[in-house]
C-alpha positions in Angstrom: -14.9 50.9 72.0 -15.6 51.4 75.8 -17.7 48.8 77.4 -21.1 49.6 78.3 -20.1 49.9 81.8 -17.4 52.4 81.2 -19.5 54.2 79.1 -21.8 54.6 81.5 -19.1 56.3 83.6 -18.1 58.6 80.8 -21.6 59.7 80.2 -22.1 60.7 83.9 -18.7 62.2 84.4 -19.1 64.5 80.9 -22.5 65.5 82.0 -21.2 66.6 85.5 -18.2 68.4 83.9 -20.5 70.7 81.8 -22.8 71.7 84.3 -19.7 72.7 86.6 -18.6 74.7 84.0 -21.7 76.7 84.3 -21.5 77.0 87.9 -19.5 79.9 87.9 -22.1 81.6 86.0 -24.9 84.4 86.8 -28.1 83.9 85.3 -27.9 86.7 83.0 -24.3 84.9 81.5 -26.1 82.3 80.0 -28.6 84.4 77.6 -25.7 86.5 75.9 -24.7 85.9 72.1 -22.1 89.0 71.2 -21.3 87.8 67.9 -22.4 84.9 65.6 -19.5 82.4 66.4 -20.5 82.4 70.2 -23.6 80.9 71.5 -25.3 81.6 74.6 -24.5 78.7 77.3 -27.7 77.9 77.9 -27.6 76.9 74.2 -24.8 74.7 74.7 -26.3 72.8 77.6 -29.9 72.4 75.5 -28.0 71.3 72.2 -25.6 68.4 73.9 -28.9 67.5 75.6 -30.9 67.4 72.3 -27.8 65.2 70.7 -28.6 62.4 73.3 -32.1 62.6 72.5 -32.2 63.0 68.6 -29.5 60.3 68.3 -29.5 57.7 71.1 -33.3 58.0 73.0 -35.6 58.3 69.6 -33.6 55.5 67.7 -32.7 53.4 70.6 -35.6 53.8 73.4 -38.9 52.8 71.7 -40.9 54.1 74.7 -39.2 57.5 75.4 -41.5 60.3 75.1 -39.9 63.8 73.9 -39.4 66.4 76.8 -40.7 69.2 74.6 -42.0 69.1 71.0 -39.8 72.0 70.2 -36.3 71.0 71.4 -35.2 69.7 68.1 -36.0 73.0 66.4 -34.6 75.2 69.2 -31.4 73.2 69.8 -30.2 71.8 66.2 -26.9 73.5 65.3 -26.0 72.3 61.6 -27.8 69.2 61.1 -29.7 69.7 58.0 -30.9 66.4 57.5 -32.5 66.5 60.7 -34.9 69.3 60.3 -35.7 72.9 60.8 -33.7 75.1 63.4 -33.6 78.2 64.6 -30.6 80.3 62.6 -27.2 80.6 64.6 -27.2 84.5 64.7 -30.9 84.1 66.5 -29.6 82.3 69.6 -29.1 84.8 71.7 -32.4 86.3 71.0 -34.2 83.4 73.0 -35.1 84.7 76.3 -37.2 81.3 76.4 -37.1 78.5 76.9 -35.3 79.7 80.5 -32.0 78.5 82.1 -34.5 76.7 84.8 -36.2 74.9 81.8 -32.8 73.4 80.4 -31.8 72.1 83.6 -34.9 70.3 83.9 -34.3 69.2 80.1 -31.0 68.0 81.0 -32.1 66.2 84.2 -34.9 63.9 82.3 -32.8 63.4 79.4 -30.0 62.6 81.9 -32.0 60.1 83.8 -33.3 58.6 80.5 -30.1 58.0 79.2 -28.8 56.2 82.5 -32.0 54.1 82.4 -31.5 53.3 79.1 -27.5 52.2 79.7 -28.3 50.5 82.9 -31.3 48.5 82.0 -30.8 47.4 78.4 -27.8 45.4 76.5 -27.0 47.8 73.7 -25.3 46.5 70.3 -22.0 48.1 69.1 -23.9 50.8 66.9 -25.9 52.1 69.7 -22.6 52.5 72.2 -20.5 53.8 69.3 -23.4 56.9 68.9 -23.5 57.7 73.1 -19.6 57.5 72.6 -19.7 60.0 70.1 -22.1 62.3 72.0 -19.8 62.1 74.9 -17.1 63.4 73.2 -19.4 65.8 71.4 -20.5 67.2 74.9 -16.5 67.5 75.5 -16.3 69.6 72.2 -18.9 71.9 73.5 -17.2 72.3 77.3 -14.2 73.7 74.9 -16.6 76.0 73.4 -18.3 76.9 76.9 -15.1 78.0 78.3 -14.2 80.1 74.9 -17.8 81.5 74.6 -17.7 82.3 78.2 -14.7 84.6 77.7 -15.9 86.2 75.3 -19.1 87.1 76.8 -17.2 88.5 80.1 -14.1 89.6 78.2 -16.0 92.1 76.0 -17.9 93.6 79.3 -16.1 96.8 79.9 -16.4 95.6 83.6 -14.0 92.4 82.7 -15.5 90.5 85.1 -13.8 87.3 86.3 -15.1 83.7 85.5 -13.1 81.9 88.0 -9.7 82.7 89.9 -8.6 79.1 89.8 -8.8 78.9 86.0 -5.1 79.3 84.7 -4.8 80.1 81.2 -0.9 80.9 81.1 0.6 77.6 81.6 4.6 78.8 81.4 7.0 76.7 79.3 9.9 76.6 81.7 12.5 75.4 79.3 15.1 77.0 76.5 14.1 76.4 73.1 15.6 73.6 70.9 15.4 73.1 67.5 14.2 69.4 67.0 15.5 67.9 63.8 13.3 65.6 61.9 15.1 63.2 59.3 13.7 62.9 55.9 11.2 60.1 54.9 8.1 58.3 54.7 6.1 58.5 57.8 2.7 57.1 59.1 0.1 59.4 60.3 -3.6 59.0 61.6 -5.3 57.4 64.3 -4.4 53.4 63.9 -5.8 51.9 66.9 -9.1 50.8 68.6 -9.9 54.0 70.8 -12.1 56.4 70.0 -11.2 59.2 67.3 -13.8 61.2 64.8 -13.8 60.2 61.1 -11.6 62.9 60.3 -8.7 61.0 61.8 -8.8 58.2 59.1 -7.5 56.5 57.7 -4.2 56.1 58.7 -1.8 56.5 56.1 1.7 57.1 54.7 2.9 60.5 53.9 6.6 61.6 52.9 8.5 64.6 54.4 11.6 66.3 53.7 13.9 67.3 56.4 12.9 69.9 58.8 13.6 71.5 62.3 10.5 72.2 64.6 10.7 74.1 67.8 10.3 72.4 71.2 8.6 75.7 72.5 5.5 78.0 71.7 5.8 81.5 70.7 5.5 83.7 73.6 4.1 86.9 74.4 7.4 88.4 74.6 8.0 87.2 71.5 4.9 88.2 69.5 5.5 91.8 71.0 8.9 91.8 69.2 7.0 91.7 66.0 4.2 94.3 67.0 7.2 96.8 68.3 9.0 96.0 64.6 5.4 97.2 62.6 4.5 93.8 61.8 0.9 94.9 61.5 1.8 97.3 59.4 3.7 95.7 56.9 2.0 94.6 54.2 4.6 92.3 52.9 4.6 90.2 55.7 0.7 89.1 55.2 -1.7 87.4 52.8 -3.9 89.5 50.4 -6.9 88.6 52.5 -5.3 88.9 55.7 -4.1 92.2 55.0 -7.8 93.3 54.1 -8.8 92.0 57.8 -6.6 93.8 59.6 -7.3 96.8 57.9 -11.1 96.4 58.1 -11.1 95.5 61.7 -8.3 97.7 62.8 -6.5 94.6 63.8 -3.0 95.6 65.7 -2.7 93.2 68.6 -3.9 89.8 69.8 -7.6 89.5 70.9 -8.0 90.5 74.4 -4.9 92.6 74.7 -5.5 96.0 76.0 -3.0 98.9 76.4 -3.7 100.8 79.6 -0.9 103.6 80.8 1.1 102.6 78.0 1.1 98.9 79.4 -0.2 96.0 77.7 -2.8 94.0 80.2 -4.9 90.7 79.1 -8.4 89.4 79.8 -8.5 85.9 81.0 -11.0 84.0 82.8 -9.5 85.2 85.9 -9.9 88.5 85.2 -7.9 91.7 83.7 -4.2 92.0 84.2 -0.7 92.9 83.4 0.5 90.6 80.4 2.8 87.9 81.2 6.0 88.0 78.8 6.6 84.5 79.1 3.2 83.0 78.5 2.6 81.3 74.9 0.9 84.1 72.8 -2.6 82.9 72.0 -6.4 84.0 70.7 -4.2 85.0 67.5 -5.4 84.0 63.7 -3.8 81.5 61.6 -3.3 85.4 59.5 -1.4 86.7 62.5 0.9 83.5 62.9 1.6 83.1 59.3 2.7 86.9 59.3 5.0 86.1 62.2 6.4 83.5 60.5 7.4 85.3 57.8 8.7 88.4 59.9 11.0 85.5 61.6 12.0 83.8 57.8 10.2 80.8 58.9 7.4 78.9 58.3 4.4 77.1 60.2 4.7 73.5 60.6 2.2 70.9 58.3 -0.2 68.7 60.1 2.1 65.9 58.9 4.9 67.8 60.4 3.5 68.4 63.5 2.1 64.7 64.1 5.5 63.1 63.3 7.5 65.5 65.7 4.9 65.7 68.7 6.4 62.8 70.7 9.6 65.6 71.2 7.6 68.4 72.4 5.0 69.4 75.2 1.4 70.4 73.6 -2.1 70.9 75.0 -2.0 74.5 76.1 -2.7 76.3 73.0 -4.3 74.8 69.8 -1.5 75.4 67.2 -2.3 76.5 63.8 -1.0 74.4 61.0 0.2 75.6 57.4 -2.4 72.5 56.2 -5.9 72.9 54.7 -8.5 71.0 56.2 -9.1 68.3 53.6 -10.2 64.6 53.8 -7.3 61.8 54.1 -6.8 59.0 51.9 -9.5 56.7 52.5 -11.7 59.1 54.2 -15.2 57.6 54.5 -18.0 60.3 55.4 -20.4 58.2 57.5 -23.9 57.6 56.4 -26.9 59.7 58.0 -27.0 62.9 60.0 -23.8 62.0 61.7 -21.9 62.2 58.1 -22.4 65.9 58.5 -20.2 66.3 61.5 -16.9 67.0 60.3 -16.8 66.2 56.2 -19.0 68.9 55.0 -16.7 71.2 56.9 -13.6 70.7 54.5 -13.3 73.7 52.8 -11.6 76.9 53.3 -10.4 76.1 56.7 -7.0 75.4 58.4 -6.1 72.6 60.6 -4.9 73.1 64.3 -3.3 70.1 66.3 -2.7 69.8 69.9 -5.4 71.0 72.4 -5.8 74.1 74.8 -6.0 74.4 78.4 -9.4 74.6 77.8 -9.9 71.0 76.3 -11.6 68.7 78.4 -10.1 65.5 79.9 -9.1 62.7 77.8 -10.6 64.1 74.6 -7.5 65.1 72.6 -4.8 63.1 71.4 -1.8 63.4 68.7 -3.9 62.8 65.9 -6.9 64.8 66.7 -7.8 67.4 63.6 -9.2 70.5 64.9 -10.5 73.4 62.3 -11.3 76.9 61.8 -11.4 79.7 59.5 -8.1 81.3 59.1 -9.5 84.8 60.5 -10.8 83.3 63.9 -9.2 83.7 67.0 -11.9 83.2 69.9 -10.4 79.9 70.6 -7.2 79.3 72.7 -5.0 79.4 69.8 -1.3 79.6 69.0 1.5 78.4 67.3 5.3 76.9 66.9 7.7 77.6 63.8 9.5 75.3 61.6 13.1 76.4 60.7 14.2 75.2 57.6 
C-alpha cells in the first residue's frame, strides 16, 4: 500500500489527468450519450468525484458538508446498496447539472480530499479506499477516451479530438511463435502493490504445451479474412455471434469506412486511410474467435497469456482471451458497497488482458483482468493467436 504522502501525489495527478483528457472537448461534446454503453463525458467527471465524496469524505471526514443533496442520485453507477440512481440510459438526457456546475463540484471535492489527506493521519482502511478511488478514476479516464471516440466517431463530420493522440502503434518486428512448455505455473497477483480483488488469490494452474504469437493480428491480416469471405462463412462463427452479425449487418471492424473503394479508419486524430501494419482494433470477441477459426488456430486462455506475457510486448490493445470471467480459487468479495465493484459481473463475460493506448499510466499490470461481453467493441480491443 502507498504511503499517505505518495497517495497525495497519486490523487493530485489522477484528478489533473482526467481534466486534461477533457480539455480537448467543446462544451457540447460533454453531454452526448449515443448508446447505453457510452456515458457523457460530464457524467464521468461527476461520477469519479461522487466516488470520493460517497466512500471517503462521508466515511472519514465528519465535518464534510455535501456539495449538493442530489449528487448521489445523479452520479451513482451500479452500487445498488448505496441508493437510488438515474438509470444508465438516461445519463445523456440530463442537460442539468451543467458542465460548469460539475467542474465546481470536482473542485470542491478535490479541495476537501486534499484537506483530509494533508491534515489528518488516516488508517490503512481509509488509505486503501482512496487508492481504489484513484484507480477507479483511471479506469474512467480510459472510458473517457473510448466514449469520446464513439461520440465523435459517430458524428458524420468525423471531428478531430487530438492530433497528437496516436492510436496505431506499429509492431516493427517479425512474427515469432513463443513456445511454452507443459507444466504447473503460478498466476494471479502476489505482491503488496495495488490490485483489484478479481486478481486474487494467486494460485497454481496446469497448462499443456502451446505456442503463442509475439505479435497482435494486424489490419492487413484481418483484411485477408474479410476478402476470403470470413464474415459470410457461418461455419466460423458461434451461433449467437452469427445472429449478431446478421442482425447488426457487421462486415468489418468498428470505425472502418470504405470510401471510393478504399478502407479508411476513424481515430481520435480524425478520419484517414487504414494503416495495414497497425494492430486491428475495435473488434468483438466474436470476430476474434471467427478469425482464429479461419486460421486454424485459437485464442489464448488468460492463464496462457499471463504465463507467456514476459516474452512479448503488450499494452496497445486489450486482448481477448478464451477465458470466461469467473472468480479465482480463494476469491473473496469485499464487504459493503465496494464488494459490488467486480464480483457481481462474473457471468456471461470474457476476460481481456494487457492494456490499451487509452489505459492510464501506472494502472495496468500483467495480472490485470479486464472483462466485457463478447459482442462489445467500442474499447481498444485486439488479439493474438495460439498455435498448438
